[in-house]
Structures are given as C-alpha cells and as structure tokens.
C-alpha positions in Angstrom: 73.9 -144.9 -144.9 75.8 -142.2 -142.9 75.8 -142.1 -139.2 74.2 -139.0 -138.0 76.0 -139.0 -134.7 79.5 -139.5 -136.2 81.9 -136.6 -137.6 85.3 -137.6 -138.9 88.2 -135.0 -138.4 91.4 -135.8 -140.3 94.5 -133.7 -140.5 97.9 -133.0 -139.2 98.9 -131.1 -136.1 96.3 -128.4 -135.7 93.7 -131.0 -135.0 95.5 -131.8 -131.6 93.5 -129.2 -130.0 90.3 -130.8 -131.2 91.4 -134.1 -129.8 92.1 -132.4 -126.4 88.7 -130.9 -126.4 86.9 -133.9 -127.3 88.8 -135.9 -124.4 87.7 -133.1 -122.1 84.1 -133.3 -123.0 84.2 -137.1 -123.0 82.1 -137.1 -126.4 82.2 -140.0 -128.9 80.6 -137.7 -131.5 83.9 -137.2 -133.2 86.3 -139.5 -134.7 89.7 -137.8 -135.0 92.8 -139.1 -137.2 96.2 -137.3 -137.1 98.0 -138.1 -140.2 101.3 -137.1 -138.6 102.8 -140.5 -139.0 101.0 -141.6 -142.1 103.5 -143.4 -144.5 107.4 -143.2 -144.1 108.1 -140.1 -146.0 107.4 -136.4 -145.7 104.4 -136.6 -148.3 102.6 -139.8 -147.8 100.8 -141.3 -150.9 97.0 -141.5 -151.2 97.1 -145.3 -150.4 99.2 -144.7 -147.1 96.7 -141.8 -146.0 93.7 -143.8 -146.6 95.2 -146.9 -145.1 95.9 -144.7 -141.8 92.4 -143.5 -141.6 90.8 -146.9 -142.0 93.4 -148.4 -139.5 92.7 -145.5 -136.8 89.0 -145.0 -137.2 86.7 -146.1 -134.1 83.9 -147.4 -136.3 83.2 -148.7 -139.5 79.9 -147.0 -140.6 80.0 -143.8 -142.8 80.3 -140.6 -141.0 78.0 -137.9 -141.3 80.5 -135.2 -142.1 84.3 -135.3 -142.9 86.5 -132.4 -141.9 89.8 -132.0 -143.3 92.7 -129.8 -141.8 95.7 -130.9 -143.7 99.1 -129.1 -143.1 98.5 -125.5 -142.2 101.6 -124.3 -140.7 103.3 -122.7 -143.9 102.4 -119.4 -142.8 104.4 -119.9 -139.5 107.4 -121.6 -141.2 107.7 -118.5 -143.3 106.7 -115.9 -140.7 108.1 -116.8 -137.4 112.0 -117.1 -138.7 113.1 -114.3 -140.7 113.9 -115.4 -144.3 117.7 -115.0 -145.3 116.4 -112.6 -147.7 113.7 -110.5 -145.9 110.7 -109.9 -147.7 107.3 -108.1 -147.6 103.8 -109.1 -149.1 101.4 -107.0 -151.1 97.9 -106.6 -149.8 95.0 -108.8 -150.9 93.7 -106.1 -153.2 95.1 -106.5 -156.7 97.9 -103.9 -157.2 98.2 -102.7 -153.7 101.4 -102.6 -151.9 102.5 -102.7 -148.3 104.1 -99.6 -146.6 107.5 -99.1 -148.5 110.6 -100.8 -147.2 113.2 -101.0 -149.6 115.1 -103.5 -147.4 112.8 -106.1 -148.0 112.0 -108.1 -151.4 108.6 -107.4 -152.4 106.2 -110.5 -153.2 102.8 -109.9 -154.6 100.0 -111.5 -152.5 98.8 -113.6 -155.3 102.2 -115.2 -155.9 102.4 -116.1 -152.1 98.8 -117.3 -152.3 99.5 -119.6 -155.3 102.7 -121.0 -153.6 100.8 -122.1 -150.6 98.2 -123.4 -152.7 100.6 -125.5 -154.5 102.2 -126.9 -150.9 98.6 -128.8 -150.4 98.2 -132.1 -152.0 94.6 -131.8 -153.8 95.2 -135.6 -154.9 95.1 -136.8 -150.9 92.5 -134.2 -149.9 90.1 -135.1 -152.6 90.9 -138.8 -151.8 89.9 -138.4 -148.4 86.6 -136.8 -149.2 85.8 -139.5 -151.6 86.6 -142.1 -149.2 83.2 -141.2 -147.7 81.0 -140.3 -150.5 77.7 -139.8 -148.5 79.4 -137.5 -146.0 79.1 -133.7 -145.8 82.7 -132.0 -146.7 84.2 -129.6 -144.5 87.7 -127.9 -144.5 89.0 -126.3 -141.3 91.1 -123.3 -141.4 93.9 -123.5 -138.9 94.1 -120.8 -135.9 95.6 -117.3 -136.5 99.3 -116.9 -135.6 100.5 -116.2 -132.3 101.9 -112.6 -132.1 103.6 -112.4 -128.6 107.2 -112.5 -129.4 108.3 -113.2 -125.6 105.9 -116.3 -125.5 107.5 -117.6 -128.8 111.0 -117.2 -127.5 110.0 -118.9 -124.1 108.3 -121.8 -126.0 110.2 -122.5 -129.3 109.5 -126.1 -129.8 110.7 -126.8 -133.3 112.0 -123.3 -133.8 114.6 -124.0 -131.1 117.9 -122.4 -132.2 116.4 -120.9 -135.4 114.8 -117.7 -133.9 116.5 -114.3 -134.7 116.9 -111.5 -132.2 114.0 -109.6 -133.6 110.6 -110.7 -134.4 109.5 -110.8 -137.9 107.0 -107.7 -138.7 103.5 -108.3 -137.5 102.1 -107.1 -140.8 104.0 -109.6 -142.7 102.8 -112.5 -140.4 99.2 -111.5 -140.9 99.5 -111.3 -144.7 101.1 -114.8 -144.7 98.2 -115.9 -142.7 95.7 -114.3 -145.0 97.4 -115.7 -148.1 97.2 -119.1 -146.6 93.5 -118.7 -145.7 92.7 -117.5 -149.2 94.7 -120.7 -150.5 92.7 -123.1 -148.4 89.4 -121.3 -149.2 90.3 -121.9 -153.0 91.1 -125.6 -152.3 87.9 -126.1 -150.4 85.9 -124.7 -153.0 87.4 -126.9 -155.7 86.7 -129.9 -153.4 83.1 -128.9 -153.0 83.8 -128.6 -149.1 82.4 -125.8 -146.8 85.2 -123.7 -145.4 84.9 -123.2 -141.6 87.0 -121.0 -139.5 86.2 -119.2 -136.0 85.4 -115.6 -135.9 86.4 -112.5 -133.8 85.7 -114.2 -130.6 89.2 -116.1 -130.8 91.2 -112.9 -132.2 92.7 -109.9 -130.6 92.2 -106.4 -132.2 94.7 -107.1 -134.8 93.7 -110.3 -135.9 96.0 -112.6 -134.0 95.3 -115.4 -131.7 94.2 -114.2 -128.2 96.3 -115.4 -125.5 93.9 -117.4 -123.6 93.7 -119.9 -126.8 97.6 -120.2 -127.1 98.9 -123.8 -127.1 102.1 -124.9 -125.7 104.3 -123.7 -128.7 104.5 -120.9 -131.1 101.9 -122.3 -133.6 99.0 -124.2 -132.1 96.0 -123.4 -130.3 94.9 -125.1 -127.0 92.0 -127.2 -126.0 89.7 -124.1 -125.2 90.1 -123.2 -128.9 89.3 -126.6 -129.8 86.1 -126.7 -128.0 84.9 -123.7 -129.8 85.7 -125.4 -133.2 84.0 -128.5 -132.2 81.0 -126.8 -131.4 81.3 -124.9 -134.6 81.6 -127.9 -136.6 78.7 -129.6 -135.0 76.4 -126.7 -135.7 77.3 -126.8 -139.2 77.1 -130.5 -139.9 73.5 -130.5 -138.6 72.4 -127.8 -140.9 70.7 -129.6 -144.2 73.1 -128.6 -147.1 
C-alpha cells in the first residue's frame, strides 16, 4: 500500500532547491533523489537509474506520489551562450514569426519543441513511474530563466569562459523556455503524469524568474522557490485524482 505521508521526488539539478527547502523545513514528507551521479556515462541506463533510486531512498514503502524533474536545462544551454550561428525562434502559434532580424537564422517553434522533447529519455522517465505503480504521477517544470545579465556574468558557474560580450536576446531565451515547457507537457501527458509549475508569483513582468528566487548560478532557483514548489506538490498530491 502507498504511504500517504511520503512523496518521492526524482530528478537532476533543479531539485536541489527542493532538497534545500525540505532541509530548512525539517520535514520528512519528501524523499528526494538526485540522479546527477547515476551510472558512469552521460545517459545512464534504466537499470542504473532505478538502482540509484532504490539505493538512496530513505524508506521501503511505496510513496503516495512520484514527482519527476529530469534534465530541464536545455533551454539555458541554448539561451545563455550565443550560438555560433545566431538564431531566432518562431512564436508558439503556427505560422507566426518573431520580429524580423535577417542576421539570425529562423527556426520554427515546433522544431525547437520537438528537439527538446527528443532530448529526454522517455524510457527512463516511464520506468521511474512504473517502479511505483500505485503512486500518483507528477512532472515538475524547471523554473523560468534568469534574465539579469550582470548576475549571470558575476555567477557564471559552468558557463565560465563561455559567455559573450553581449547577452542573448531575452525574447529568444523566453521562446526557448516556452518550447521546453511545451515539450515537458507533452512527455507528462504521454506518461499519464500531471504537469506542475509555479505561477506568476515567481515571475517578473516578462515571465522571467524574480530576483528573490535566484540560486547561486545562472540556471537554478533557491530554497525559497523550492519551498513554494514543495507546498504546491503537497497540495496537488492530497487531491483525489
């Protein structure tokens, strides 16, 4: 039987803010497993992922809910460092194009979305859900991008030495995030998982992450953001499907 008090969260670096929030709150409701070191290669196998989850879980009972947040930094990889061949992305509405800029190669929104979707391992994601057959399924959207170029330059982290002199256009960065979000929604739907994201309370007027929720690098949120997400997860998990 599933344990009504336990919620398992499995993912990569974006769950770090959730771990910090859970520690700050002193709660044992959440089991959080970071897959960052699962396996020896860049793309761990299903077996390696499931072994990592089983090894790091704190209890043996079935959780009430399983929340997945695999990868999720693809939009930042393409959007923080300018591509050698600068590009622009069309709007989500079919056939729409962004403001004309002939210096940038045009890529349709659907093509970027499909590219993001293909970068996620559906086999691994589905295997995680199926490992806990009685648990409710959720998929967490990563936080919106950070828009403050001065902050990014001051805290480059893995982008050290890769940043250009000028920031990538913010409209492109937002389009990339929206395309990744659309890809994750599609994956969640195919896995019969409920898609979860925070609303406007964590965004500025342009849809980017508010300064108070920045983490210590250009791509991640902090424990305050994590606390809001844990609260949202818990509220959704107690609602009967």
